[in-house]
mmCIF file of the N, C-alpha and C atoms, coordinates in Angstrom:
data_MODEL
# 
_entry.id   MODEL 
# 
loop_
_atom_site.group_PDB 
_atom_site.id 
_atom_site.type_symbol 
_atom_site.label_atom_id 
_atom_site.label_alt_id 
_atom_site.label_comp_id 
_atom_site.label_asym_id 
_atom_site.label_entity_id 
_atom_site.label_seq_id 
_atom_site.pdbx_PDB_ins_code 
_atom_site.Cartn_x 
_atom_site.Cartn_y 
_atom_site.Cartn_z 
_atom_site.occupancy 
_atom_site.B_iso_or_equiv 
_atom_site.pdbx_formal_charge 
_atom_site.auth_seq_id 
_atom_site.auth_comp_id 
_atom_site.auth_asym_id 
_atom_site.auth_atom_id 
_atom_site.pdbx_PDB_model_num 
ATOM 1   N N  . MET A 1 1  ? 1.693  20.120  -17.871 1.00 0.00 ? 1  MET A N  1 
ATOM 2   C CA . MET A 1 1  ? 0.758  19.048  -17.622 1.00 0.00 ? 1  MET A CA 1 
ATOM 3   C C  . MET A 1 1  ? 0.950  18.463  -16.222 1.00 0.00 ? 1  MET A C  1 
ATOM 4   N N  . LYS A 1 2  ? 2.206  18.287  -15.813 1.00 0.00 ? 2  LYS A N  1 
ATOM 5   C CA . LYS A 1 2  ? 2.465  17.759  -14.473 1.00 0.00 ? 2  LYS A CA 1 
ATOM 6   C C  . LYS A 1 2  ? 1.993  18.739  -13.401 1.00 0.00 ? 2  LYS A C  1 
ATOM 7   N N  . PHE A 1 3  ? 2.108  20.034  -13.691 1.00 0.00 ? 3  PHE A N  1 
ATOM 8   C CA . PHE A 1 3  ? 1.661  21.040  -12.732 1.00 0.00 ? 3  PHE A CA 1 
ATOM 9   C C  . PHE A 1 3  ? 0.157  20.945  -12.518 1.00 0.00 ? 3  PHE A C  1 
ATOM 10  N N  . ILE A 1 4  ? -0.590 20.752  -13.594 1.00 0.00 ? 4  ILE A N  1 
ATOM 11  C CA . ILE A 1 4  ? -2.049 20.625  -13.485 1.00 0.00 ? 4  ILE A CA 1 
ATOM 12  C C  . ILE A 1 4  ? -2.420 19.377  -12.691 1.00 0.00 ? 4  ILE A C  1 
ATOM 13  N N  . ALA A 1 5  ? -1.723 18.268  -12.946 1.00 0.00 ? 5  ALA A N  1 
ATOM 14  C CA . ALA A 1 5  ? -1.987 17.035  -12.211 1.00 0.00 ? 5  ALA A CA 1 
ATOM 15  C C  . ALA A 1 5  ? -1.678 17.221  -10.727 1.00 0.00 ? 5  ALA A C  1 
ATOM 16  N N  . TRP A 1 6  ? -0.588 17.901  -10.427 1.00 0.00 ? 6  TRP A N  1 
ATOM 17  C CA . TRP A 1 6  ? -0.220 18.133  -9.033  1.00 0.00 ? 6  TRP A CA 1 
ATOM 18  C C  . TRP A 1 6  ? -1.248 19.019  -8.335  1.00 0.00 ? 6  TRP A C  1 
ATOM 19  N N  . GLN A 1 7  ? -1.739 20.031  -9.030  1.00 0.00 ? 7  GLN A N  1 
ATOM 20  C CA . GLN A 1 7  ? -2.754 20.917  -8.465  1.00 0.00 ? 7  GLN A CA 1 
ATOM 21  C C  . GLN A 1 7  ? -4.060 20.157  -8.209  1.00 0.00 ? 7  GLN A C  1 
ATOM 22  N N  . MET A 1 8  ? -4.427 19.256  -9.113  1.00 0.00 ? 8  MET A N  1 
ATOM 23  C CA . MET A 1 8  ? -5.639 18.472  -8.927  1.00 0.00 ? 8  MET A CA 1 
ATOM 24  C C  . MET A 1 8  ? -5.496 17.518  -7.740  1.00 0.00 ? 8  MET A C  1 
ATOM 25  N N  . LEU A 1 9  ? -4.296 16.975  -7.543  1.00 0.00 ? 9  LEU A N  1 
ATOM 26  C CA . LEU A 1 9  ? -4.071 16.034  -6.456  1.00 0.00 ? 9  LEU A CA 1 
ATOM 27  C C  . LEU A 1 9  ? -4.066 16.741  -5.106  1.00 0.00 ? 9  LEU A C  1 
ATOM 28  N N  . THR A 1 10 ? -3.344 17.841  -5.018  1.00 0.00 ? 10 THR A N  1 
ATOM 29  C CA . THR A 1 10 ? -3.193 18.511  -3.725  1.00 0.00 ? 10 THR A CA 1 
ATOM 30  C C  . THR A 1 10 ? -4.239 19.592  -3.490  1.00 0.00 ? 10 THR A C  1 
ATOM 31  N N  . GLY A 1 11 ? -5.089 19.843  -4.440  1.00 0.00 ? 11 GLY A N  1 
ATOM 32  C CA . GLY A 1 11 ? -6.100 20.885  -4.260  1.00 0.00 ? 11 GLY A CA 1 
ATOM 33  C C  . GLY A 1 11 ? -7.139 20.529  -3.217  1.00 0.00 ? 11 GLY A C  1 
ATOM 34  N N  . ASP A 1 12 ? -7.502 19.271  -3.141  1.00 0.00 ? 12 ASP A N  1 
ATOM 35  C CA . ASP A 1 12 ? -8.494 18.810  -2.174  1.00 0.00 ? 12 ASP A CA 1 
ATOM 36  C C  . ASP A 1 12 ? -7.770 18.045  -1.077  1.00 0.00 ? 12 ASP A C  1 
ATOM 37  N N  . LYS A 1 13 ? -7.781 18.601  0.136   1.00 0.00 ? 13 LYS A N  1 
ATOM 38  C CA . LYS A 1 13 ? -7.009 18.017  1.226   1.00 0.00 ? 13 LYS A CA 1 
ATOM 39  C C  . LYS A 1 13 ? -7.540 16.639  1.624   1.00 0.00 ? 13 LYS A C  1 
ATOM 40  N N  . ALA A 1 14 ? -8.848 16.448  1.632   1.00 0.00 ? 14 ALA A N  1 
ATOM 41  C CA . ALA A 1 14 ? -9.427 15.164  2.022   1.00 0.00 ? 14 ALA A CA 1 
ATOM 42  C C  . ALA A 1 14 ? -9.049 14.070  1.016   1.00 0.00 ? 14 ALA A C  1 
ATOM 43  N N  . LYS A 1 15 ? -9.066 14.420  -0.262  1.00 0.00 ? 15 LYS A N  1 
ATOM 44  C CA . LYS A 1 15 ? -8.689 13.443  -1.288  1.00 0.00 ? 15 LYS A CA 1 
ATOM 45  C C  . LYS A 1 15 ? -7.215 13.074  -1.165  1.00 0.00 ? 15 LYS A C  1 
ATOM 46  N N  . TYR A 1 16 ? -6.380 14.032  -0.870  1.00 0.00 ? 16 TYR A N  1 
ATOM 47  C CA . TYR A 1 16 ? -4.946 13.798  -0.730  1.00 0.00 ? 16 TYR A CA 1 
ATOM 48  C C  . TYR A 1 16 ? -4.658 12.897  0.474   1.00 0.00 ? 16 TYR A C  1 
ATOM 49  N N  . ILE A 1 17 ? -5.279 13.185  1.605   1.00 0.00 ? 17 ILE A N  1 
ATOM 50  C CA . ILE A 1 17 ? -5.080 12.364  2.799   1.00 0.00 ? 17 ILE A CA 1 
ATOM 51  C C  . ILE A 1 17 ? -5.634 10.961  2.580   1.00 0.00 ? 17 ILE A C  1 
ATOM 52  N N  . GLY A 1 18 ? -6.783 10.848  1.924   1.00 0.00 ? 18 GLY A N  1 
ATOM 53  C CA . GLY A 1 18 ? -7.350 9.539   1.622   1.00 0.00 ? 18 GLY A CA 1 
ATOM 54  C C  . GLY A 1 18 ? -6.455 8.731   0.708   1.00 0.00 ? 18 GLY A C  1 
ATOM 55  N N  . LEU A 1 19 ? -5.840 9.374   -0.260  1.00 0.00 ? 19 LEU A N  1 
ATOM 56  C CA . LEU A 1 19 ? -4.928 8.682   -1.174  1.00 0.00 ? 19 LEU A CA 1 
ATOM 57  C C  . LEU A 1 19 ? -3.685 8.181   -0.442  1.00 0.00 ? 19 LEU A C  1 
ATOM 58  N N  . ILE A 1 20 ? -3.115 9.007   0.410   1.00 0.00 ? 20 ILE A N  1 
ATOM 59  C CA . ILE A 1 20 ? -1.939 8.607   1.182   1.00 0.00 ? 20 ILE A CA 1 
ATOM 60  C C  . ILE A 1 20 ? -2.289 7.449   2.116   1.00 0.00 ? 20 ILE A C  1 
ATOM 61  N N  . PHE A 1 21 ? -3.451 7.522   2.770   1.00 0.00 ? 21 PHE A N  1 
ATOM 62  C CA . PHE A 1 21 ? -3.880 6.444   3.662   1.00 0.00 ? 21 PHE A CA 1 
ATOM 63  C C  . PHE A 1 21 ? -4.101 5.152   2.886   1.00 0.00 ? 21 PHE A C  1 
ATOM 64  N N  . ALA A 1 22 ? -4.718 5.236   1.714   1.00 0.00 ? 22 ALA A N  1 
ATOM 65  C CA . ALA A 1 22 ? -4.982 4.039   0.907   1.00 0.00 ? 22 ALA A CA 1 
ATOM 66  C C  . ALA A 1 22 ? -3.683 3.390   0.441   1.00 0.00 ? 22 ALA A C  1 
ATOM 67  N N  . ILE A 1 23 ? -2.712 4.186   0.034   1.00 0.00 ? 23 ILE A N  1 
ATOM 68  C CA . ILE A 1 23 ? -1.425 3.629   -0.396  1.00 0.00 ? 23 ILE A CA 1 
ATOM 69  C C  . ILE A 1 23 ? -0.716 2.970   0.776   1.00 0.00 ? 23 ILE A C  1 
ATOM 70  N N  . ALA A 1 24 ? -0.726 3.612   1.939   1.00 0.00 ? 24 ALA A N  1 
ATOM 71  C CA . ALA A 1 24 ? -0.068 3.035   3.110   1.00 0.00 ? 24 ALA A CA 1 
ATOM 72  C C  . ALA A 1 24 ? -0.752 1.749   3.553   1.00 0.00 ? 24 ALA A C  1 
ATOM 73  N N  . PHE A 1 25 ? -2.072 1.736   3.537   1.00 0.00 ? 25 PHE A N  1 
ATOM 74  C CA . PHE A 1 25 ? -2.809 0.556   3.974   1.00 0.00 ? 25 PHE A CA 1 
ATOM 75  C C  . PHE A 1 25 ? -2.619 -0.608  3.008   1.00 0.00 ? 25 PHE A C  1 
ATOM 76  N N  . SER A 1 26 ? -2.625 -0.335  1.712   1.00 0.00 ? 26 SER A N  1 
ATOM 77  C CA . SER A 1 26 ? -2.424 -1.415  0.749   1.00 0.00 ? 26 SER A CA 1 
ATOM 78  C C  . SER A 1 26 ? -0.995 -1.964  0.828   1.00 0.00 ? 26 SER A C  1 
ATOM 79  N N  . THR A 1 27 ? -0.023 -1.102  1.092   1.00 0.00 ? 27 THR A N  1 
ATOM 80  C CA . THR A 1 27 ? 1.344  -1.569  1.274   1.00 0.00 ? 27 THR A CA 1 
ATOM 81  C C  . THR A 1 27 ? 1.454  -2.465  2.504   1.00 0.00 ? 27 THR A C  1 
ATOM 82  N N  . PHE A 1 28 ? 0.780  -2.064  3.580   1.00 0.00 ? 28 PHE A N  1 
ATOM 83  C CA . PHE A 1 28 ? 0.770  -2.890  4.785   1.00 0.00 ? 28 PHE A CA 1 
ATOM 84  C C  . PHE A 1 28 ? 0.129  -4.251  4.505   1.00 0.00 ? 28 PHE A C  1 
ATOM 85  N N  . LEU A 1 29 ? -0.977 -4.275  3.801   1.00 0.00 ? 29 LEU A N  1 
ATOM 86  C CA . LEU A 1 29 ? -1.646 -5.542  3.509   1.00 0.00 ? 29 LEU A CA 1 
ATOM 87  C C  . LEU A 1 29 ? -0.786 -6.452  2.640   1.00 0.00 ? 29 LEU A C  1 
ATOM 88  N N  . MET A 1 30 ? -0.120 -5.900  1.645   1.00 0.00 ? 30 MET A N  1 
ATOM 89  C CA . MET A 1 30 ? 0.734  -6.718  0.790   1.00 0.00 ? 30 MET A CA 1 
ATOM 90  C C  . MET A 1 30 ? 1.900  -7.310  1.577   1.00 0.00 ? 30 MET A C  1 
ATOM 91  N N  . SER A 1 31 ? 2.536  -6.520  2.423   1.00 0.00 ? 31 SER A N  1 
ATOM 92  C CA . SER A 1 31 ? 3.659  -7.043  3.202   1.00 0.00 ? 31 SER A CA 1 
ATOM 93  C C  . SER A 1 31 ? 3.173  -8.078  4.215   1.00 0.00 ? 31 SER A C  1 
ATOM 94  N N  . HIS A 1 32 ? 1.989  -7.892  4.749   1.00 0.00 ? 32 HIS A N  1 
ATOM 95  C CA . HIS A 1 32 ? 1.443  -8.854  5.703   1.00 0.00 ? 32 HIS A CA 1 
ATOM 96  C C  . HIS A 1 32 ? 1.142  -10.179 5.008   1.00 0.00 ? 32 HIS A C  1 
ATOM 97  N N  . GLN A 1 33 ? 0.566  -10.135 3.831   1.00 0.00 ? 33 GLN A N  1 
ATOM 98  C CA . GLN A 1 33 ? 0.265  -11.367 3.103   1.00 0.00 ? 33 GLN A CA 1 
ATOM 99  C C  . GLN A 1 33 ? 1.540  -12.100 2.691   1.00 0.00 ? 33 GLN A C  1 
ATOM 100 N N  . ILE A 1 34 ? 2.566  -11.360 2.330   1.00 0.00 ? 34 ILE A N  1 
ATOM 101 C CA . ILE A 1 34 ? 3.844  -11.989 1.978   1.00 0.00 ? 34 ILE A CA 1 
ATOM 102 C C  . ILE A 1 34 ? 4.439  -12.687 3.193   1.00 0.00 ? 34 ILE A C  1 
ATOM 103 N N  . SER A 1 35 ? 4.357  -12.055 4.356   1.00 0.00 ? 35 SER A N  1 
ATOM 104 C CA . SER A 1 35 ? 4.904  -12.687 5.560   1.00 0.00 ? 35 SER A CA 1 
ATOM 105 C C  . SER A 1 35 ? 4.102  -13.922 5.939   1.00 0.00 ? 35 SER A C  1 
ATOM 106 N N  . ILE A 1 36 ? 2.788  -13.903 5.754   1.00 0.00 ? 36 ILE A N  1 
ATOM 107 C CA . ILE A 1 36 ? 1.975  -15.100 6.004   1.00 0.00 ? 36 ILE A CA 1 
ATOM 108 C C  . ILE A 1 36 ? 2.374  -16.212 5.051   1.00 0.00 ? 36 ILE A C  1 
ATOM 109 N N  . PHE A 1 37 ? 2.556  -15.899 3.794   1.00 0.00 ? 37 PHE A N  1 
ATOM 110 C CA . PHE A 1 37 ? 2.939  -16.905 2.810   1.00 0.00 ? 37 PHE A CA 1 
ATOM 111 C C  . PHE A 1 37 ? 4.275  -17.542 3.156   1.00 0.00 ? 37 PHE A C  1 
ATOM 112 N N  . PHE A 1 38 ? 5.273  -16.724 3.476   1.00 0.00 ? 38 PHE A N  1 
ATOM 113 C CA . PHE A 1 38 ? 6.581  -17.273 3.815   1.00 0.00 ? 38 PHE A CA 1 
ATOM 114 C C  . PHE A 1 38 ? 6.536  -18.059 5.119   1.00 0.00 ? 38 PHE A C  1 
ATOM 115 N N  . GLY A 1 39 ? 5.704  -17.654 6.057   1.00 0.00 ? 39 GLY A N  1 
ATOM 116 C CA . GLY A 1 39 ? 5.543  -18.410 7.289   1.00 0.00 ? 39 GLY A CA 1 
ATOM 117 C C  . GLY A 1 39 ? 4.954  -19.785 7.031   1.00 0.00 ? 39 GLY A C  1 
ATOM 118 N N  . LEU A 1 40 ? 3.945  -19.840 6.161   1.00 0.00 ? 40 LEU A N  1 
ATOM 119 C CA . LEU A 1 40 ? 3.362  -21.137 5.809   1.00 0.00 ? 40 LEU A CA 1 
ATOM 120 C C  . LEU A 1 40 ? 4.359  -22.008 5.060   1.00 0.00 ? 40 LEU A C  1 
ATOM 121 N N  . MET A 1 41 ? 5.105  -21.426 4.149   1.00 0.00 ? 41 MET A N  1 
ATOM 122 C CA . MET A 1 41 ? 6.104  -22.205 3.405   1.00 0.00 ? 41 MET A CA 1 
ATOM 123 C C  . MET A 1 41 ? 7.202  -22.714 4.335   1.00 0.00 ? 41 MET A C  1 
ATOM 124 N N  . ASN A 1 42 ? 7.544  -21.923 5.336   1.00 0.00 ? 42 ASN A N  1 
ATOM 125 C CA . ASN A 1 42 ? 8.569  -22.339 6.285   1.00 0.00 ? 42 ASN A CA 1 
ATOM 126 C C  . ASN A 1 42 ? 8.075  -23.502 7.151   1.00 0.00 ? 42 ASN A C  1 
ATOM 127 N N  . ARG A 1 43 ? 6.815  -23.477 7.554   1.00 0.00 ? 43 ARG A N  1 
ATOM 128 C CA . ARG A 1 43 ? 6.261  -24.552 8.385   1.00 0.00 ? 43 ARG A CA 1 
ATOM 129 C C  . ARG A 1 43 ? 6.056  -25.838 7.597   1.00 0.00 ? 43 ARG A C  1 
ATOM 130 N N  . THR A 1 44 ? 5.722  -25.731 6.307   1.00 0.00 ? 44 THR A N  1 
ATOM 131 C CA . THR A 1 44 ? 5.414  -26.940 5.542   1.00 0.00 ? 44 THR A CA 1 
ATOM 132 C C  . THR A 1 44 ? 6.632  -27.536 4.858   1.00 0.00 ? 44 THR A C  1 
ATOM 133 N N  . ALA A 1 45 ? 7.771  -26.908 4.964   1.00 0.00 ? 45 ALA A N  1 
ATOM 134 C CA . ALA A 1 45 ? 8.974  -27.446 4.331   1.00 0.00 ? 45 ALA A CA 1 
ATOM 135 C C  . ALA A 1 45 ? 9.418  -28.708 5.064   1.00 0.00 ? 45 ALA A C  1 
ATOM 136 N N  . SER A 1 46 ? 9.904  -29.669 4.305   1.00 0.00 ? 46 SER A N  1 
ATOM 137 C CA . SER A 1 46 ? 10.367 -30.920 4.921   1.00 0.00 ? 46 SER A CA 1 
ATOM 138 C C  . SER A 1 46 ? 11.721 -30.679 5.587   1.00 0.00 ? 46 SER A C  1 
ATOM 139 N N  . GLN A 1 47 ? 11.937 -31.439 6.614   1.00 0.00 ? 47 GLN A N  1 
ATOM 140 C CA . GLN A 1 47 ? 13.172 -31.283 7.396   1.00 0.00 ? 47 GLN A CA 1 
ATOM 141 C C  . GLN A 1 47 ? 14.364 -31.814 6.632   1.00 0.00 ? 47 GLN A C  1 
# 
């Protein structure tokens, strides 16, 4: 079953590259939003 799933994933090169790009881009967006959140929390913290 895993072999069939792997063949379906890597069989189409455009789909595979699009999937890798989407995962990388979503990871970048999540880390960016976390850094914005911590930056805001750092600025609004009382001295």
